[in-house]
N, C-alpha and C positions, 0 to 999 in steps of 0.2 A: 516843579511849581506847582501848588494848587491854583485854578481858574476860579474865581467866584462865579464868575457866569456860568461857567459849567456846574456848579454846585446849587445855583438856582435853577436851571434848567433841569436836571436831574432829581431835585427833591420835588419839581412839580411833577415829573413823571414819576416819583416813586408813590406819591398820595393820590394819582390817577388811578395809577396801576396796582391797590394795593396786595392784590394775590400773586403779583409776579415773582416768581423766583429769583429774577435778576437786580431786586430792588436795591441790595446793598454792595452792589460790583464794585460802584464807584468810591467807595471807601479806602479801597486799598491804597491809594496815595496820601492818608490821612494816617497820624499818629495814633498806636493802639490806643491811647488813652481817649482822644476824641472819637474813635470809630465806639468805643464802648457808651461814651456817653451818648453820641448821636443813636445809635441803635437803642438804647434807652429809651431818648425823647420819642422814637418812630413808633417802638412798643408802647408806650405810654397813649401816645396819639390815638394808636389804632385801634387798641382797648376801648377807648371810648367811642370808636366809630363803627364798633362791629355790630352788624345785623344781627336782630333780635327775631326768634321765631314764633315765641307767644307773647301773650299778653294776659295781665290778669283783670277779671272781670266778675264781681260781686264775688270775691276770693274762690272763683275756679280759672284755673289755666286754660286758655283757648289757642289755638292755633292761627294762624295769619289768615286760613281759608276758612276758616270757621267765623270771621267778625265783619261787619261791612268796611266800605274803604274809609280812610282819612279819620276825624275825629269822632265821626259816627260810632266807631268800633266800641267806641266809652271804655277802654281798658290804659290800665296803668302799669308804670315800672313794680313788679314784684319786691325792689329792695329800696327805691329812693320815695315811691307811689305819686311819683307825677304824672301826668297824661300824656297817653302814646298816642300816636299818628300811626294807622295802618296803610302803608305801602303799596299799592296792587297795581303798578306799572306794565308796560309792555315791555322795558328794556331789561331792569334789573329785578332779581329774585324778589319776589315778596317778601317784606318784612315788616317788624315795628320800628318806631324812631320814636325818641323823645321828641314831645311840643317845644318848640320853639329853641330847640337846639340844646336843651338843659345836658351837661355833662354827666353820665352816670356809667363809673368804670365797672362796676360789679353786676349788671346789668343781665349779661350773659350767663354769667355765672350762676345767676339767683335761679332763670329761668330751668336752666339745663339739671340744676339740683331737683327742683320743686317737677320737672317732668320726668328725672326718673326714678323720681319716689313713688310718683302716681303709676307709672308702668310697673313696679314692684306688686304696687297694691290691689290691680287689676290683672295681674297674670301669675299662675301658680307654678310657674318652673323657672329654673336657670340653668344656664352650660357652665360649669366650673373649668378653671385653666388647669392643665396639666401639672403635676406636682413632679417635680426633680429634685434630686441629692444635688449638695455642693459639689460642684467642679464634677456634674457628669451633665453631657447631653442627652442622653438617652433618659428620655421620662419615665418616673418610678409609677405612674397613673398618665394615662390620655386624659383630654378633656372627657366629662360626663354630665349628663343630665340628671339634676334632682327636683321631685317635687315639693313644691311649698304647702306646707297646710295652714301656715299664719303666717301675717305679715305686720309687724310694729313700725312704726315710725318716729325715731328720734325720743325712745323711751330709756330710762334712766336704768344703768344694768351695771352693778358691782360697782359704782365709782365712777362709770364712763358713761357717756351718751354718744352710743354709734349712729349714724346715719339711720340704720333699716337692720333691722332685726328678722332674720326668716326662722323659723320651726321647721324642721322636718322630721316629722315623728317625734324622737326622744331627744332628737338633738338640734342646736342651734346654731347658724354661722351669721356672722357680722360681715353688713355691707358696707363699706365705704365710699362713698361718691366725690372724685376727685375732680375739682375744676381749676381752682386758681391752685394750690397745693394741697398735697400729700398730710397724712398725720406723722404727728413728732416720734420721735423717738423713747420717749417717754410713755405715749398711750399705747407703742407696740408694746412696751417690756411691760406693762400692763396685761396687755392682752394675753402674754406667756404667763404672767403668775396666775391669770384666772384659768389658762389653760383652754381658751375660746376661740375656735377657728375664724378665721377673717380673711377678705379680700378686698381689693381696693378695684375701683373701675373709673379710668379716665375717662369721663364725659365729655370734658372738652377736644379729647384728642379724637373721637369719635366723632362730635361736631365738625371738628378740623377737617377729617376725611371725606365726611360724606356732602359738605357745604363746598360750594367752588365758587368762581367769577361767572356771574349770569347764571347760575343754577340752581333752580327752584328746592326749596327745603323740603325731604321726604321725611313725614314723621314715622311712614312704618319704616323704612328702612333704619331709621336710628331706634326704635323700638326691638327689631331683630337683633341688631348688633349689641345692642344693651344686655337681650337674653341669650343671642346665640354665640355672639362670635367671642374668642378667647382672647384677641390680639392687643386690647388695651386691657386685658385683667389681670391682677397678679397677687399673689397669696403674700398677706402682710405675717400670715401666723399658721399655720399648719401642725396640730399635734402629731400629726403620724409622721410626718416627714421629720420632727424635731426627734421624736423618737429613734428614729432609724438613724439619722445621724448621732444621737449620742452613744448608740450601741457602736458605732464605725467608731466614733471618736477613741471609744474604751478598747475595742480593738485594736485599733491600730497602731504601728509601732513608733517609738518614739527616735527618732533620729538626730544625732546631735551633728548641727553644720559648723565645717570646719572653715574658718576665715584666711584667705590670702591675697598678697596683695603682689601682681607683678606689672612692672612698667606700667606705675602709676592707673594701675586697672585692677580694682578689687573683685574677687572671687570668690561664692559660697559655695564652699563643694560638701553632698551630699553623697553618702552610699553606704550599701549598693543601692542601685535603680533599677524597679522591676521593669521597666519599660527601656533599658539600657539606652537612653538617651546620648550617654558617652562610653568611650571604653580606653581605659589606660592603655599606651603603648610602649610603654618602657617600665624598667625597673621590678621590683619581687611582686607588684602588683600588677602587671601586666596582664592584659583581659577583663578587669576588674570592672564593673560597672559604677558609674557615678553621675551626676547630674547639679546643675547648677541650681540652686534655692530661689534665685531671682528670674532667672530665664527662662528655666524647666518647671520647677516645682509648682511656682505660681500659676501656670497654667495647666497644672496634669490632674487629669481624673482621677487618680489614685489620692491624692494631697486632700485631705480633710482640714489640715490649720499650719498655718504657719507661725511660731512664736517668736515676738521679738523681744531684743534685749529693751528694757526702759530704765529712764533714769530722769530724776528731778531737776529741773532748770528753772531756777526761780521760783514761780508760783505754780507751775504745771508739768506733769509727768509725758515726757516726750518719747518718740517712738525711736530707737538707734537701730542698729544690725538686728537680721534672722538670728534667731539664736538654737530653735528645734523644730521641727518637720513631723508633722503625724500624719503617715502614710500608709494605709491599707492593701496597697499591693498584692500583697502577700497570699489576701484572703480571694484574691481572682485567679492565682495560679494553680 
C-alpha cells in the first residue's frame, strides 16, 4: 500500500534535488498510468524551472557573466519578452530567471536556438558526423571538418525554411538545431526530393551534458561541442549515403521468407544465410544454412531491407508478417 506521507516527503526531495538520478525511484509502487502522469507533471515543472544561461539585451544575446547582477542586467527573455533577473550567487550556478516568477516553458529552448545560430555565424568551420550505411557498424566516412564560406540564417529555400544554410564552395549544407523536437518526416522527405544534405544538432542534449548541479555554465565548451563534437549530431539526409544504399538495394538478392508454426511459436525462415546463423541438422538439406528473419536478419549487417505483407484494415494499411529479405551478403563473399 502506498503511503502518502512517503509521497509528500519524496516529492519535496525530488523538487529540491532536481538533477538527482534517483528522482523517480519512488514511483515503482504506483500503477503504470499514474507513473506516466506524474512524470509528465514533473517534466513540465522542471521545464519551467530550468536555468537560463543567456539573456537578450537590445536584441543582442548576452551570457550571464557579461551583465550586472539582478534587474540591473536590463535583459529580457527572448521568447516571452518578460524581464529577467541575473542571479549570480555563491552557491548555485549563475543563471537568469524570470522576474516575479513568470512561467515560460520555452525560454531555454529559445536561447539555445539563438546562441547556436550566433556561433555558426561567427565561426567558419564545422565537424560533420560519420556516415554509416544501413545495418553496418563500420562507418562509410569518418567525422570530417569542413570550411564554411557563407552562413544564412532562416532563409527561404525551395519551399522550406531551414535554421541555418552553410555554403562550402559550390555545395550547400542545411543545419537544423533541435531543442524541443526534431523536424518532421514531411520536411525530411522534401529534403530528399531536393537532394540537399542536412544534419541535425541536438542543442538541448549538449546543454544537459555540459551543465550539472552547481556547475557554472561554460560558453566556450558549448561552442566547441557544437562545432567540433559529433555525439549529438546526426544526418537527416546524405545524398552519397542514399546513392550507395540504392545501389546495394539493386544488387541485393531477394529472398522469400517461409512461415512455419511449431508449438504456438511462429518462425520466418530465410535460406541460404551468408553468415551461417543456423544450420539444418537433418533431412536432405542437412548442413544447409538458414536464418530467422526476425531474430537474425533484422540485426544483420548484410540485410538492407525487410519487406512485409500489408493489408487494409478499416481505414488504414497495417503491416503483417515479413515477406521478403533483401540481402547483399553475396557481394562480400
